Each structure stands twice: as structure tokens, then as C-alpha cells.
C-alpha positions in Angstrom: -100.0 79.0 26.3 -96.4 77.8 26.7 -93.8 78.1 23.9 -93.5 74.4 22.9 -97.3 73.9 22.6 -97.4 76.8 20.1 -94.6 75.6 17.9 -96.5 72.9 16.0 -96.6 74.9 12.7 -92.9 75.6 13.0 -92.1 71.9 13.6 -94.1 70.9 10.5 -92.3 73.5 8.5 -88.9 72.2 9.6 -89.9 68.6 8.7 -91.3 69.7 5.3 -88.2 71.7 4.3 -85.4 69.9 6.2 -84.4 73.1 7.9 -83.7 74.0 11.6 -85.3 77.0 13.3 -84.7 79.1 16.4 -87.9 80.5 17.9 -88.1 83.0 20.7 -91.0 82.8 23.1 -91.9 82.8 26.8 -90.9 79.5 28.4 -92.4 78.0 31.5 -90.1 77.4 34.5 -90.5 75.2 37.5 -89.0 77.6 40.1 -88.7 81.3 41.0 -92.4 81.7 41.6 -93.1 80.0 38.3 -92.2 83.1 36.4 -91.7 82.5 32.7 -88.3 82.8 31.1 -87.3 84.6 27.8 -86.6 81.4 25.9 -85.1 80.3 22.6 -86.4 77.0 21.3 -84.2 75.2 18.8 -85.9 72.8 16.5 -84.0 70.4 14.3 -84.7 69.4 10.6 -87.0 66.7 11.9 -89.0 69.1 14.0 -87.7 67.7 17.3 -86.5 70.1 20.1 -82.7 70.2 20.1 -82.4 72.5 23.1 -84.0 75.4 24.9 -82.0 78.4 26.1 -83.3 80.8 28.7 -81.9 84.4 28.6 -79.4 84.8 31.4 -78.9 88.6 31.5 -82.2 90.4 32.1 -82.5 94.2 31.7 -84.8 96.8 33.2 -88.4 95.8 33.7 -87.6 92.2 32.5 -86.4 91.4 36.0 -89.8 92.0 37.5 -91.6 89.7 35.0 -89.2 87.0 33.9 -86.8 84.5 35.6 -83.2 84.5 34.5 -81.7 81.4 32.9 -78.8 79.6 34.6 -77.1 77.6 31.8 -75.3 78.6 28.5 -77.1 78.0 25.2 -75.4 75.3 23.2 -76.3 72.7 20.6 -74.7 70.7 17.8 -76.2 70.4 14.3 -74.6 69.1 11.2 -71.3 68.6 13.1 -71.1 72.3 14.0 -71.4 73.6 17.6 -73.6 76.6 18.0 -74.0 79.2 20.8 -77.2 81.1 21.7 -77.6 84.5 23.2 -80.5 86.9 23.5 -80.4 90.7 23.4 -78.8 92.0 26.6 -76.7 88.8 26.8 -74.7 90.3 23.8 -73.6 93.3 25.9 -71.4 91.0 27.9 -68.1 90.1 26.0 -67.6 87.1 28.3 -70.7 85.4 26.7 -69.1 85.2 23.3 -65.7 84.4 24.9 -67.1 81.4 26.7 -68.8 80.3 23.5 -65.5 80.3 21.6 -63.7 78.5 24.5 -66.4 75.9 24.5 -65.7 75.0 20.9 -68.6 76.8 19.3 -68.1 77.9 15.7 -71.3 79.9 15.2 -72.9 82.5 17.5 -76.6 82.9 17.1 -77.8 86.2 18.5 -81.5 87.3 18.9 -81.8 91.0 19.7 -84.0 94.1 19.5 -81.5 96.9 18.7 -82.7 100.3 17.7 -79.7 101.6 15.8 -77.3 100.6 13.0 -74.4 101.5 15.2 -75.4 98.9 17.8 -75.8 96.2 15.1 -72.3 97.1 13.7 -70.7 96.0 16.9 -71.2 92.4 16.0 -68.3 92.6 13.5 -66.0 93.3 16.4 -67.5 90.4 18.3 -66.8 88.1 15.4 -63.2 89.3 15.1 -62.5 89.2 18.9 -63.6 85.6 19.3 -63.1 84.0 15.9 -66.8 83.2 15.5 -69.3 83.2 12.7 -72.0 85.5 14.0 -75.6 85.5 12.8 -77.9 88.2 14.2 -81.7 88.2 14.0 -82.6 91.7 15.0 -86.2 92.8 15.6 -88.2 95.2 13.5 -91.1 97.4 14.4 -92.1 98.8 17.8 -91.6 97.1 21.1 -92.1 99.1 24.3 -90.5 102.5 23.9 -88.1 101.5 21.2 -88.2 100.5 17.6 -86.1 97.6 16.3 -84.1 98.7 13.3 -83.9 95.4 11.5 -80.5 95.0 9.7 -80.2 91.4 10.6 -76.9 90.1 9.3 -74.1 87.6 9.2 -70.4 88.2 9.9 -67.3 86.0 9.2 -64.7 85.5 11.9 -62.7 88.1 10.1 -65.4 90.6 10.9 -66.5 90.9 7.2 -70.2 91.3 6.9 -71.5 88.8 4.3 -75.3 89.3 4.5 -77.6 92.2 5.5 -81.3 92.4 5.8 -83.2 95.6 5.1 -83.4 98.4 7.7 -86.8 99.0 9.3 -87.7 102.7 8.8 -91.5 102.9 9.3 -94.7 101.0 9.6 -94.0 98.8 6.6 -90.8 96.8 6.8 -88.4 96.7 3.9 -88.2 93.9 1.5 -85.5 92.1 3.5 -82.6 90.2 2.2 -81.5 86.6 2.1 -79.0 85.8 4.8 -76.4 83.3 3.8 -73.4 82.4 6.0 -70.1 81.4 4.4 -69.8 77.8 3.3 -69.7 75.9 6.7 -68.0 72.8 5.3 -64.6 74.0 6.7 -66.1 74.4 10.2 -67.5 70.9 10.7 -66.3 69.0 13.7 -64.3 66.2 12.2 -63.5 62.8 13.5 -59.9 63.9 14.1 -61.0 66.7 16.5 -59.6 66.2 20.0 -63.1 66.7 21.4 -64.1 63.4 19.8 -61.2 61.4 21.2 -61.8 62.9 24.6 -65.2 61.3 24.9 -64.9 58.3 27.4 -66.2 54.9 26.4 -68.2 52.8 28.8 -68.7 49.6 26.9 -72.2 48.4 27.4 -71.5 44.9 26.1 -74.2 44.9 23.5 -73.6 42.1 20.9 -72.9 42.4 17.3 -75.6 40.8 15.1 -75.5 39.9 11.4 -78.1 42.1 9.7 -78.6 39.5 7.0 -80.1 37.0 9.4 -81.3 39.2 12.2 -83.3 41.6 10.0 -84.5 39.9 6.8 -86.7 43.0 6.1 -83.6 45.1 5.6 -82.2 45.1 2.0 -78.5 44.4 2.1 -76.3 45.3 -0.9 -73.9 42.7 -2.2 -70.3 43.2 -1.3 -68.1 41.3 -3.8 -64.9 42.4 -2.0 -66.0 40.7 1.3 -67.1 37.2 0.7 -66.8 36.3 4.4 -69.4 38.9 5.4 -67.3 40.9 7.8 -69.2 44.0 6.7 -72.6 42.7 7.8 -72.5 42.9 11.7 -74.0 45.8 13.6 -74.6 46.4 17.3 -78.1 45.2 18.1 -79.2 48.7 19.2 -78.1 50.3 15.9 -80.0 47.6 13.9 -83.2 48.2 15.9 -83.0 51.9 15.1 -82.5 51.2 11.4 -85.6 49.1 11.3 -87.5 51.9 13.1 -86.2 54.4 10.5 -87.3 52.1 7.7 -90.9 52.0 9.0 -90.9 55.8 9.1 -90.0 56.2 5.4 -92.6 57.3 2.9 -94.3 54.6 0.8 -92.2 53.5 -2.1 -88.8 53.9 -0.4 -86.6 51.6 1.7 -83.2 51.6 3.2 -80.3 49.7 1.6 -77.6 48.6 4.0 -74.1 48.8 2.4 -71.6 48.4 5.3 -71.6 48.1 9.1 -68.8 46.7 11.1 -65.2 47.2 9.8 -62.3 45.3 11.5 -59.8 47.7 13.1 -57.0 46.4 10.9 -59.0 47.2 7.7 -60.0 50.6 9.1 -56.3 51.4 9.6 -55.4 50.3 6.1 -58.2 52.5 4.6 -57.1 55.5 6.6 -53.4 55.1 5.8 -54.0 54.6 2.1 -56.2 57.7 1.8 -53.7 59.7 3.8 -50.9 58.5 1.5 -52.9 59.7 -1.5 -53.3 63.2 0.1 -49.6 63.3 0.8 -48.8 62.7 -2.9 -51.4 65.2 -4.0 -50.4 67.9 -1.4 -46.7 67.5 -0.6 -46.7 70.9 1.2 -49.2 69.8 3.8 -47.9 69.0 7.3 -48.8 65.9 9.1 -51.6 67.5 11.2 -53.3 69.0 8.2 -53.1 65.7 6.3 -54.5 63.9 9.3 -57.5 66.3 9.5 -58.1 66.1 5.8 -58.1 62.3 5.8 -60.6 62.2 8.6 -63.2 63.9 6.3 -63.5 60.6 4.5 -62.0 57.9 6.7 -62.2 58.0 10.5 -58.9 57.7 12.4 -58.6 54.1 13.4 -58.5 54.7 17.2 -62.0 56.3 17.3 -63.6 54.7 14.2 -67.4 54.2 14.7 -67.4 51.4 12.2 -64.9 49.4 14.2 -67.1 49.7 17.2 -70.1 48.3 15.3 -71.9 51.6 15.9 -71.9 53.0 12.3 -73.6 52.1 9.1 -73.2 53.2 5.5 -76.5 53.1 3.7 -78.7 54.7 1.0 -82.3 55.0 -0.2 -83.7 52.8 -3.0 -87.2 52.3 -4.3 -89.5 49.5 -3.0 -88.2 47.4 -5.9 -84.6 48.0 -5.0 -83.8 50.6 -7.7 -81.4 53.4 -6.7 -82.6 56.9 -6.4 -80.6 60.1 -7.0 -78.7 60.9 -3.8 -76.4 63.4 -5.5 -73.2 61.3 -5.5 -72.5 57.5 -5.4 -72.0 56.1 -1.9 -68.4 56.4 -0.7 -67.6 59.2 -3.2 -64.6 61.1 -1.7 -64.5 64.9 -1.4 -62.1 65.1 -4.2 -64.1 62.9 -6.6 -67.4 64.7 -5.8 -66.0 68.2 -5.5 -67.5 68.3 -2.0 -71.0 67.1 -3.0 -70.5 64.1 -0.6 -71.1 66.5 2.3 -74.6 66.1 3.6 -75.5 69.8 3.3 -73.5 70.5 0.1 -74.9 73.4 -1.9 -76.0 73.1 -5.6 -77.3 69.6 -5.4 -80.0 68.6 -7.8 -83.5 69.2 -6.3 -84.3 65.4 -6.3 -81.0 64.6 -4.5 -81.6 67.2 -1.9 -85.2 66.0 -1.3 -84.1 62.3 -0.9 -81.3 63.4 1.5 -83.9 65.2 3.6 -86.1 62.1 3.7 -83.1 59.9 4.8 -82.0 62.5 7.4 -85.5 62.8 8.9 -86.0 59.1 9.3 -82.6 58.3 10.7 -82.5 61.3 13.0 -85.9 60.5 14.4 -84.6 57.0 15.1 -81.8 58.4 17.2 -78.8 58.1 14.8 -76.5 61.0 13.9 -74.9 61.8 10.6 -71.2 62.5 9.9 -71.7 65.6 7.8 -68.9 65.0 5.4 -70.6 61.8 4.2 -74.4 61.8 3.6 -74.4 58.0 3.8 -72.7 57.6 7.2 -74.8 57.3 10.3 -74.0 56.1 13.8 -75.3 55.5 17.3 -73.5 54.8 20.6 -70.0 55.8 19.4 -67.9 58.8 20.4 -69.1 61.0 17.6 -72.7 60.3 18.5 -71.9 61.1 22.1 -70.3 64.4 21.2 -73.2 65.4 18.9 -76.0 64.5 21.3 -74.3 65.7 24.5 -74.2 62.2 26.0 -71.6 61.8 28.8 -69.9 58.8 27.2 -69.9 56.4 24.3 -71.7 53.1 24.7 -69.6 51.1 22.2 -65.8 50.7 22.0 -63.8 49.0 19.2 -64.2 45.3 18.7 -62.0 42.7 17.1 -63.5 40.3 14.5 -63.6 37.6 17.2 -65.9 39.7 19.3 -63.2 40.9 21.8 
């Protein structure tokens, strides 16, 4: 049975817990005599397949049984770019070097090493390439060797920050929780050059007013915008919101807060927030201030809101009562002490659960989240293209008159 058809229990576990998983299993191939590949299947928090990586560097008897992969393992999750490598792949320094050059922040290694000395080499790999390294090392017997366990995590400095138990016999040790360092400083921000480098091929899809085009969608009142400039969205985004609403559990619905934002207003918001950072941190240079501002307000030249491709929203009860999302919508990193980040630690259990519900519905509908703001979701813009691997954005900036 092929790998994907056996992953149903893992998919369900991902959906139930809002976590992602990497599972190693044989994967069917179309060529090379239909030999299987040694594959890594990456499942997202919604249970969907994010990517599949086939081990490139085969060793020993593997060459007689399996087909080698031909492409690098890459995926983006939560705004962070990950690299994948399997066992013998990790013996080739150029694998990690290419991952770093390709903008990856985290290197996920699946291996079956038989000694603590071999596991310890991952510290140097982290230092050499400035990567966070996470190793899942096998335990027990396999062929003529025994996996020693000792799965672990290393910071880019080479410091080991988590270690699982060593396997020493027929009964594995108790293990240890593996926790990477706080990844909030490693998120790909809107200010990243990789976002601006995404080309735009405007598809011409119209902006529609959600208040009239989708009466089933609950729209929050905006007392600061009596003209309703906040209400338009690209038609494709609105259709995906309606699909997400249908996927929500009974008793919950989406509440639309803001969609389109005129470019002039976006520029004003960005400059005002950057000015506040300048006053609070006079020692920061312009580049650092620009990056920090983009955690909360997108730089005007690439803003998803100004393309009509982004929406700020929340969950409410069927009666329209708010639920605990951990912070108010539009809470800044400073106001919320970072709790505005979608994956922020130490959230109340209810808030974490509601965020998982929101994430699952919107992700399944094809939208992507900006991980510094749990309420910000988009489709068709440059950040969406970078996150999903699309070759270009579908939507470019629009002026209020539709140009």
C-alpha cells in the first residue's frame, strides 16, 4: 500500500490537534521501473499534503531497491521555509548549504544513526549554515545497525536546545520533549525581498462589496469608514471565505472586519507605525525599523489589502457574540506582548482551540495566514504566492476607482 493511503490516521491527528507532521514511508514513483522512493510526506495542520520529498542520496543496498529523488525538499509553513533531508543526504554538506541559500530557516533531518558521535555532527551543520536543525533519529534495530535515538534540536549557534533519550536496548528510553527556540524571529515578513521579488500577473478579477455580494457573511461595523471603503474584496477571495464559513463547526461563524485598503491609507498606517517605532527605539537603523514595522503593517508597495486580496476577520458565535481569540483583532506586537502571532506560546486553551478552528477552515479554503497576525488571511497576493509556491501573484494594487 502506498504511503499517502496509509496516512489517514495521521491526517486526522493533524486536524484534531492543529499540528503538522513529517512521515517517512515508501512512495510510489512513475518511472525508473516503478521502483518506490524513500519518501517524506509533509502534512499541514489541516491534514492536507504540503509536499513530498524523495531521498536523493541512496546508500548501499538502497540503490537496488529504491529510486532516487530528483528535487530538493522544501515547504513553507507559518511563514517559515523548511528544508527536508533523509539519512545519507545529511552526509553531503552541500545539501544544507543549498537549503540555506534557498532561504530555508529550519532543516528537518530524518536519520538512522547508530552513535552519539554521528548525531553530534548536526551542531556543526547548524553553525556552518546558520540553520535551526531538527533531527528525528531512529531507535531500535534496522538491518545490521541499531538506531541510537538522541533526536534533538540545535540553534544556528550550534547550541543543542533539546535532546531525546538514547536507545540502549530492547525497551526505548522515556524520551524527551523536543522544543525549538521561539520561531517568531524567523518568520518571513512582508518586508522580505523574496516577497517583493514575486511577479504580479493581474488577472483582472473585480472587487465586490461583501455587504451586498454575500449577505450570509457577518460584517462588523466600521465607524471610522462611513463610505465603506473597507468592504470590497476580490471575488475569488470572497468565494473562499464563504467556503470556509460552511466548513466551520456548528455554532461558529466568520466575522468580516476589513478587506480592501486604499494604497494611500496603507501608506499612512505604515508610516505612522514606523514613526512610533522610531520614537520607542531611537537606536534602530532604517532597515531594522522597516522590518519591525512590517510585522504589523505591510509595506505599501506590496500590501495584500491594497490588492483586495487580504481580509482581517475573526470568529463569533452563531448569535454574533465574540469568542476568545487570545487578543483583540489588530492588537500590535507591543500591545499584546507577541500574543498576536498566530502560533504564540502561552495562549489560553480556549484561544488556541479557536485559532485552530479558524486556521483549519481558512487553510482548507485556499487562503494563507500572515503569521504575525492571527486575523490576517489572503489569497492571490504576493505573500500567498511565496507561501504556496505559485509562480506569480494574481492580484496587484488597485486604486479606489478600480484602476
